[in-house]
PANUKE-881031 format. One record per residue (C-alpha): x, y, z; chain; residue number from 1; residue in three letters. Coordinates in steps of 0.02 Angstrom, whole numbers, plus 32768, in hexadecimal, padded with zeros to 4 digits. Layout:
rec c1 X	c2 Y	c3 Z	markol A	lodo NUM	mimi Ala $
...
END
This chain:
rec c1 E47D	c2 EF2D	c3 59C4	markol A	lodo 1	mimi Met $
rec c1 E47C	c2 EED9	c3 5A6D	markol A	lodo 2	mimi Ser $
rec c1 E424	c2 EE3E	c3 5A26	markol A	lodo 3	mimi Glu $
rec c1 E4AA	c2 EE28	c3 59A0	markol A	lodo 4	mimi Glu $
rec c1 E548	c2 EDE5	c3 59EB	markol A	lodo 5	mimi Ile $
rec c1 E5DB	c2 EDDB	c3 5976	markol A	lodo 6	mimi Lys $
rec c1 E647	c2 ED42	c3 5989	markol A	lodo 7	mimi Gln $
rec c1 E6DC	c2 ED80	c3 592A	markol A	lodo 8	mimi Gly $
rec c1 E70E	c2 ED7B	c3 5872	markol A	lodo 9	mimi Pro $
rec c1 E6DA	c2 ECC4	c3 585B	markol A	lodo 10	mimi Ala $
rec c1 E623	c2 ECE8	c3 587F	markol A	lodo 11	mimi Ala $
rec c1 E5FD	c2 ED22	c3 57CD	markol A	lodo 12	mimi Gly $
rec c1 E663	c2 EC94	c3 5781	markol A	lodo 13	mimi Leu $
rec c1 E5FF	c2 EC0C	c3 57DA	markol A	lodo 14	mimi Ala $
rec c1 E55E	c2 EC46	c3 5787	markol A	lodo 15	mimi Ala $
rec c1 E5AB	c2 EC36	c3 56DA	markol A	lodo 16	mimi Ala $
rec c1 E5EA	c2 EB83	c3 56EF	markol A	lodo 17	mimi Leu $
rec c1 E570	c2 EAF2	c3 56DC	markol A	lodo 18	mimi Pro $
rec c1 E54C	c2 EA8B	c3 5775	markol A	lodo 19	mimi Arg $
rec c1 E5A8	c2 E9E6	c3 577B	markol A	lodo 20	mimi Met $
rec c1 E562	c2 E945	c3 57C1	markol A	lodo 21	mimi Asp $
rec c1 E5C0	c2 E8FC	c3 5852	markol A	lodo 22	mimi Lys $
rec c1 E5D9	c2 E859	c3 57F1	markol A	lodo 23	mimi Asp $
rec c1 E60D	c2 E8AF	c3 574F	markol A	lodo 24	mimi Ala $
rec c1 E6BF	c2 E8A3	c3 5712	markol A	lodo 25	mimi Asp $
rec c1 E712	c2 E94D	c3 572D	markol A	lodo 26	mimi Pro $
rec c1 E780	c2 E934	c3 5693	markol A	lodo 27	mimi Asn $
rec c1 E6EE	c2 E90D	c3 561E	markol A	lodo 28	mimi Ala $
rec c1 E6B8	c2 E98E	c3 559F	markol A	lodo 29	mimi Arg $
rec c1 E60F	c2 E9DE	c3 55BB	markol A	lodo 30	mimi Pro $
rec c1 E58B	c2 E99B	c3 5546	markol A	lodo 31	mimi Lys $
rec c1 E53D	c2 EA25	c3 54E2	markol A	lodo 32	mimi Gly $
rec c1 E4D0	c2 EA34	c3 544A	markol A	lodo 33	mimi Lys $
rec c1 E529	c2 EA04	c3 53AB	markol A	lodo 34	mimi Arg $
rec c1 E515	c2 EA69	c3 530F	markol A	lodo 35	mimi Lys $
rec c1 E4A0	c2 EA0E	c3 5298	markol A	lodo 36	mimi Arg $
rec c1 E4F3	c2 E9CE	c3 51FA	markol A	lodo 37	mimi Lys $
rec c1 E4AA	c2 EA1D	c3 515D	markol A	lodo 38	mimi Val $
rec c1 E479	c2 E9AA	c3 50CF	markol A	lodo 39	mimi Ser $
rec c1 E4CD	c2 E9AC	c3 5024	markol A	lodo 40	mimi Tyr $
rec c1 E41F	c2 E9C0	c3 4FD7	markol A	lodo 41	mimi Leu $
rec c1 E3F9	c2 EA59	c3 5041	markol A	lodo 42	mimi Thr $
rec c1 E4A0	c2 EAAC	c3 501C	markol A	lodo 43	mimi Leu $
rec c1 E48D	c2 EA97	c3 4F60	markol A	lodo 44	mimi Asn $
rec c1 E3D1	c2 EABE	c3 4F62	markol A	lodo 45	mimi Lys $
rec c1 E3A1	c2 EA17	c3 4F14	markol A	lodo 46	mimi Ile $
rec c1 E2E6	c2 E9FC	c3 4F24	markol A	lodo 47	mimi Glu $
rec c1 E2D5	c2 E94C	c3 4EDC	markol A	lodo 48	mimi Thr $
rec c1 E34D	c2 E8BE	c3 4EB9	markol A	lodo 49	mimi Val $
rec c1 E326	c2 E83F	c3 4E31	markol A	lodo 50	mimi Asp $
rec c1 E36C	c2 E78E	c3 4E27	markol A	lodo 51	mimi Tyr $
rec c1 E3C8	c2 E7BF	c3 4D87	markol A	lodo 52	mimi Lys $
rec c1 E435	c2 E83F	c3 4DE2	markol A	lodo 53	mimi Glu $
rec c1 E4B7	c2 E7C0	c3 4E19	markol A	lodo 54	mimi Val $
rec c1 E53E	c2 E841	c3 4E3D	markol A	lodo 55	mimi Asn $
rec c1 E4D0	c2 E890	c3 4EC3	markol A	lodo 56	mimi Ile $
rec c1 E497	c2 E7E8	c3 4F09	markol A	lodo 57	mimi Leu $
rec c1 E54C	c2 E7AE	c3 4F1F	markol A	lodo 58	mimi Arg $
rec c1 E565	c2 E839	c3 4FA0	markol A	lodo 59	mimi Lys $
rec c1 E4E5	c2 E7E0	c3 500E	markol A	lodo 60	mimi Phe $
rec c1 E534	c2 E732	c3 5001	markol A	lodo 61	mimi Ile $
rec c1 E5CE	c2 E6F9	c3 5062	markol A	lodo 62	mimi Asn $
rec c1 E660	c2 E699	c3 5018	markol A	lodo 63	mimi Asp $
rec c1 E60B	c2 E5F1	c3 5036	markol A	lodo 64	mimi Arg $
rec c1 E56B	c2 E622	c3 4FDA	markol A	lodo 65	mimi Gly $
rec c1 E500	c2 E643	c3 5073	markol A	lodo 66	mimi Lys $
rec c1 E490	c2 E6DC	c3 5084	markol A	lodo 67	mimi Met $
rec c1 E4CE	c2 E760	c3 50FC	markol A	lodo 68	mimi Leu $
rec c1 E45A	c2 E787	c3 518D	markol A	lodo 69	mimi Pro $
rec c1 E40A	c2 E833	c3 5199	markol A	lodo 70	mimi Ala $
rec c1 E46F	c2 E861	c3 5233	markol A	lodo 71	mimi Arg $
rec c1 E50E	c2 E846	c3 51D0	markol A	lodo 72	mimi Gln $
rec c1 E4D8	c2 E89B	c3 512E	markol A	lodo 73	mimi Ser $
rec c1 E474	c2 E927	c3 5180	markol A	lodo 74	mimi Gly $
rec c1 E3D6	c2 E903	c3 511C	markol A	lodo 75	mimi Asn $
rec c1 E32B	c2 E92F	c3 515C	markol A	lodo 76	mimi Thr $
rec c1 E2AC	c2 E8A2	c3 516B	markol A	lodo 77	mimi Ala $
rec c1 E259	c2 E8CF	c3 50C6	markol A	lodo 78	mimi Ala $
rec c1 E301	c2 E8DB	c3 506D	markol A	lodo 79	mimi Gln $
rec c1 E339	c2 E833	c3 50B5	markol A	lodo 80	mimi Gln $
rec c1 E29A	c2 E7DE	c3 5078	markol A	lodo 81	mimi Arg $
rec c1 E2B3	c2 E829	c3 4FCA	markol A	lodo 82	mimi Met $
rec c1 E36B	c2 E7F3	c3 4FC6	markol A	lodo 83	mimi Ile $
rec c1 E348	c2 E743	c3 5003	markol A	lodo 84	mimi Ser $
rec c1 E2BE	c2 E72A	c3 4F83	markol A	lodo 85	mimi Thr $
rec c1 E32F	c2 E76A	c3 4EF7	markol A	lodo 86	mimi Ala $
rec c1 E3BE	c2 E6F9	c3 4F2F	markol A	lodo 87	mimi Ile $
rec c1 E34C	c2 E660	c3 4F33	markol A	lodo 88	mimi Arg $
rec c1 E30C	c2 E687	c3 4E84	markol A	lodo 89	mimi Arg $
rec c1 E3BC	c2 E6A4	c3 4E43	markol A	lodo 90	mimi Ala $
rec c1 E3F2	c2 E5FC	c3 4E89	markol A	lodo 91	mimi Arg $
rec c1 E360	c2 E5A5	c3 4E34	markol A	lodo 92	mimi Glu $
rec c1 E391	c2 E5F7	c3 4D8F	markol A	lodo 93	mimi Met $
rec c1 E447	c2 E5C0	c3 4DAB	markol A	lodo 94	mimi Ala $
rec c1 E486	c2 E674	c3 4DB2	markol A	lodo 95	mimi Leu $
rec c1 E4C8	c2 E65A	c3 4E63	markol A	lodo 96	mimi Leu $
rec c1 E50D	c2 E5BB	c3 4EB1	markol A	lodo 97	mimi Pro $
rec c1 E4B2	c2 E560	c3 4F3C	markol A	lodo 98	mimi Phe $
rec c1 E558	c2 E52D	c3 4F8B	markol A	lodo 99	mimi Val $
rec c1 E60A	c2 E562	c3 4F65	markol A	lodo 100	mimi Val $
rec c1 E677	c2 E4C6	c3 4F5E	markol A	lodo 101	mimi Thr $
rec c1 E71C	c2 E514	c3 4F29	markol A	lodo 102	mimi Asp $
rec c1 E799	c2 E508	c3 4FB7	markol A	lodo 103	mimi Met $
rec c1 E822	c2 E58A	c3 4FAE	markol A	lodo 104	mimi Thr $
rec c1 E8C5	c2 E589	c3 500D	markol A	lodo 105	mimi Asn $
rec c1 E894	c2 E61A	c3 507D	markol A	lodo 106	mimi Asp $
rec c1 E7FF	c2 E5BB	c3 50C5	markol A	lodo 107	mimi Arg $
rec c1 E820	c2 E529	c3 513E	markol A	lodo 108	mimi Pro $
rec c1 E7F3	c2 E47C	c3 50FE	markol A	lodo 109	mimi Ala $
rec c1 E758	c2 E427	c3 513E	markol A	lodo 110	mimi Met $
rec c1 E76A	c2 E399	c3 51BA	markol A	lodo 111	mimi Arg $
rec c1 E77F	c2 E2F0	c3 516D	markol A	lodo 112	mimi Arg $
rec c1 E6F4	c2 E275	c3 5188	markol A	lodo 113	mimi Ser $
rec c1 E711	c2 E1CD	c3 51DC	markol A	lodo 114	mimi Arg $
rec c1 E6F5	c2 E178	c3 5135	markol A	lodo 115	mimi Arg $
rec c1 E795	c2 E1C8	c3 50F2	markol A	lodo 116	mimi Asp $
rec c1 E7FA	c2 E178	c3 517E	markol A	lodo 117	mimi Asp $
rec c1 E7BE	c2 E0C8	c3 5156	markol A	lodo 118	mimi Gln $
rec c1 E80A	c2 E052	c3 50D8	markol A	lodo 119	mimi Ala $
rec c1 E7CB	c2 E06A	c3 5026	markol A	lodo 120	mimi Pro $
rec c1 E738	c2 DFFD	c3 4FF6	markol A	lodo 121	mimi Met $
rec c1 E710	c2 DFA9	c3 4F52	markol A	lodo 122	mimi Asp $
rec c1 E660	c2 DFA2	c3 4F09	markol A	lodo 123	mimi Ser $
rec c1 E633	c2 DF0E	c3 4F79	markol A	lodo 124	mimi Gly $
rec c1 E659	c2 DF70	c3 5019	markol A	lodo 125	mimi Asn $
rec c1 E6F0	c2 DF06	c3 5043	markol A	lodo 126	mimi Thr $
rec c1 E799	c2 DF53	c3 506B	markol A	lodo 127	mimi Pro $
rec c1 E811	c2 DF58	c3 4FDA	markol A	lodo 128	mimi Val $
rec c1 E8BC	c2 DF09	c3 4FF8	markol A	lodo 129	mimi Glu $
rec c1 E950	c2 DF7B	c3 4FE7	markol A	lodo 130	mimi Ser $
rec c1 E9AF	c2 DF5C	c3 4F45	markol A	lodo 131	mimi Thr $
rec c1 EA55	c2 DF9E	c3 4F86	markol A	lodo 132	mimi Ala $
rec c1 EACF	c2 DF11	c3 4FA6	markol A	lodo 133	mimi Lys $
rec c1 EB3D	c2 DF17	c3 503E	markol A	lodo 134	mimi Glu $
rec c1 EBF5	c2 DF2B	c3 501A	markol A	lodo 135	mimi Ala $
rec c1 EC5A	c2 DE93	c3 504D	markol A	lodo 136	mimi Thr $
rec c1 ED04	c2 DEB4	c3 5098	markol A	lodo 137	mimi Pro $
rec c1 ED91	c2 DE7B	c3 5027	markol A	lodo 138	mimi Thr $
rec c1 EE1E	c2 DE1A	c3 5072	markol A	lodo 139	mimi Glu $
rec c1 EECA	c2 DE59	c3 504A	markol A	lodo 140	mimi Ser $
rec c1 EF53	c2 DDD9	c3 5069	markol A	lodo 141	mimi Ala $
END
């Protein structure tokens, strides 16, 4: 007991807290292991996905028509390969779109290109004159 010297009630608490770096932000949250996201396929015990099962494939595509990455969907590597192959085949068979072009009001509009800011061109690549006539002030006497 002589080797063990108690330093008060905080001695046991210090062993439970993780060590902080001297350069670390004291207000930052400690980084721990995150719980792995479980795949839709695993939860519903789906072994294979075919390109004809569009309702399942739509769960793995975002609103713009892009495939979701495995870290976002929770798929394993084998499941992600199966899903991506099925999505590619469904796109070739025109069951799924390659790109979603519908712009809804809840999504911000894309930036306009520089070509939109220029004057309209005719087929000969020359600027088209404006057809609006300027209003002339009328004299009232």
